[in-house]
Structures are given as structure tokens and as C-alpha cells.
N, C-alpha and C positions, 0 to 999 in steps of 0.2 A: 817444867813445860808452861807454866803460865806466861813466861817470856816469848815463847814461840808462838802462842795463840794470841798474844797481845800484839807481836809483830805483825801478823797474818791479818789482823782486824786494822791495824793503822798505816799498813804499807800503802803509798801512794801509787796510783796507776797511772801509767803514761798516757797521754791524750791520744798518740797515733799508734796504740798496741793493736795489732792485727785480732788478737784473741778478743778484745774488748769490743773493736768494730763488728767482728762476726757476731758475738753474743748479742749485741744491740740490734744487729738486722733480724737475727733469729727472733728476737723478742718482738720486733716491728711486724713481722710475718705472723706471729703467733697471736697479736690481739685479734679481737672480736671486731669484724670488719666495720660496724657501725661505731667504733670507738677510735677509729684510725682515719685521718684526711685521707689518705691514700686509698682506704677500702670504700669510703663515701663517694670519692671521685671515680672509682673503678665503676661504681653502681650508677652514679649519675652518668657516665658516658654510655653505659650499655641502655639506660633508660633512653637517653638521646637517640642513640643507634636505632633502638626498637621504634621508637616514633617517627624516626625518620623512613626507616625501612618499611613500615606499616603504611605511611603516607605514600611512599613509592608503589606499592603494592596496590594501592587503591586508584592510581592514575593509570591509563591505559598507556602501555609502552610497545605499541607496534613498531614505532621506528626507532632510529637510534636515541641515544640520551641527549638531552639539551646541551648545547654547547659542543657537541661533537659530532656535528652534521656532516663532516668531512669522512668520518669513519663508515664503513658499510656495515650492514648486518654480519653478526659473526655467527660461526656454528651453533653457539649457545645463546638462546633468548636471554634478555636480562631478568626474567622471573627466576632463573636457575638459582643464580647467586644470592638474590633476594630471598627467595624461600630457605634456601640452605642456612644462611645467617640468622633469619627468624627461627628457624628451628634450633638452632644452636644457642641462642639467646633464650628460647623457651626451656633449655635445658638449665642455663644458669639460674633462671627465676625460679624454676621448679625446684632445683636443688637448694636454693636459698630458703624456700617455703619450708623444706623438710628439715634443714639444719638453718635456722635463722642465726643462730651463734658461731656461725662457721668463720673459721680465722681469715687473715687477709690472704696467707699463703694459700688457702683452700681456694678462695674467691679467685686469685689469680688462677690457680690450675684449672678452675671451672672455664676461666674465660681463654685458656689456650684451645679450647674446642672450637672457637670461633673461625681461626685460620685454618684448622683442620676441616671445617666443615665445607668450605669453598670446594676444594678439588673432589671431595667426596660427592657432593651435590653436582658437580658437572661429570663425574664418572657415572653416577646413576642416571643422568638424563641421557648421556650419550648411549649408555647400555640400554635403557628403555627404548631410545629410538631405534636400535637395532631390533630389539624384542619385538616392537610393535609395528615395525615396518615404516617408518618415517612419518607417522601420523601423530607424533608427540606434541607438536606444537600447540595444539586445540586442547590436549586432553588434561582435563583437570585433575585425573588420576595421577599424572606425572608429577604435578605441581606438589600434590599430596605427599607422594612417596619421596620427592626432594626434600620437603619439610621434615619428614620423619627421619630422613638419614642425617638431617642436621640435628635433629632431638635426640638421636641416639648415635652419636657419632661414634663413640668407643664400641658399641657392639655392632655396627656396621662395618668398622674397619675389622674387628675380628673374625666376622663371618667372611668379608671378602678375602681376607688371609688365607681363611681356612678352604675357601672355595679354589682360590688360586693353587695352593698346595696340592688339591685334588687334581685339578685341570691339568696343570703345567706338569710335564715330565721330570723326573728328578734329574739333575745334572750330572754328567758322567764323572765330573771331579768327585762328587761325593761317594758316589757307588764304586769307583775306584780306590778312594782313600779309605773307605770302611774295610776293604778286603785286604790291605796290604799287611794289617796286623795278625790277622787269622790264617796260619799255616799250620 
């Protein structure tokens, strides 16, 4: 038995072994974010994005963005993606305050809320435009709700999904498919 345990300890591992590469990737993602260059880079990008968006929120953006003068004003004003991203970044930093020793994988998972906040913020804005009768352009309440939808992305998507299931009728395929096996 000592020979087999000795062989296991001294066997050389091939450098291109997929199992070893996968284990190294898991260990990189399992590191605490502030002990990883990638984790610190993600936080630095988040901080820069937050500062840029906050500076953009301070500017008056009644017209189109600078450099895009040829584009007309769209359906959604520029504050909508701005505040939805600021809300999602608020979640990232709040979650890191609660779990400062989070892993790099957890940090990446938190940052995946950033792209999810954009369509949610636009949807909340368009829905509020319908509910408030087209007066949402000047309403600070709408900007606050868009920010909160970015802050609580997961909760907002769950609630909107539940609302859609209640409002939309069940498809005929599901009701027909469930009755076939019951005779």
C-alpha cells in the first residue's frame, strides 16, 4: 500500500490536463476578491463606472449625448439607463459591504446584474409612462423607481414574472398537454 500512496504523491501532472486547468480556474474564482488581480480589477472598473455615471447624472442631459448630435431623442430619456445602472452598482457595493470577503466568482455574479438592470429600467420607465399618462419625463419619482429596479434586479424580475403569469392567459398547448395523460 505504501507503493501506491507513494506513486500518487509523486506522479507528474501533465501541464495541459483539463482537470488541472478546471481546478485552477475554480481556485481563482474561489479566492477572496481583494487577493485576486481580477477581483480588484472588477472593483476598479465598477468604481470608475459609478463615478462616470454619477458625473453624468449631475449634467443636464436634455438633448442627445455629446458626439451623437445626428441621433434624435429616443423614446427613453438618458436618465433611465443611467439610474438603472447606478442602482445595480449600488447593489454590488452594498453586497460587498455585507460580505467583504466574497469570492471572485461571487463578485462576477453580482456584476452580472449590471446588464440585467438595463432592460428592466427601460421596462419600468415605459410601464410608468403608461400608468402615469405620459408625464414621466419630469417625474423624479420615476427616476427613483428606475434606480430601485436596478438596486433590486432579482426581486424585480421575480415579481414581474409573477405578474406576467397572472395577467397572461395560459397557453392552449399547456392545457391540452396536461389533459392527455389523464383518462
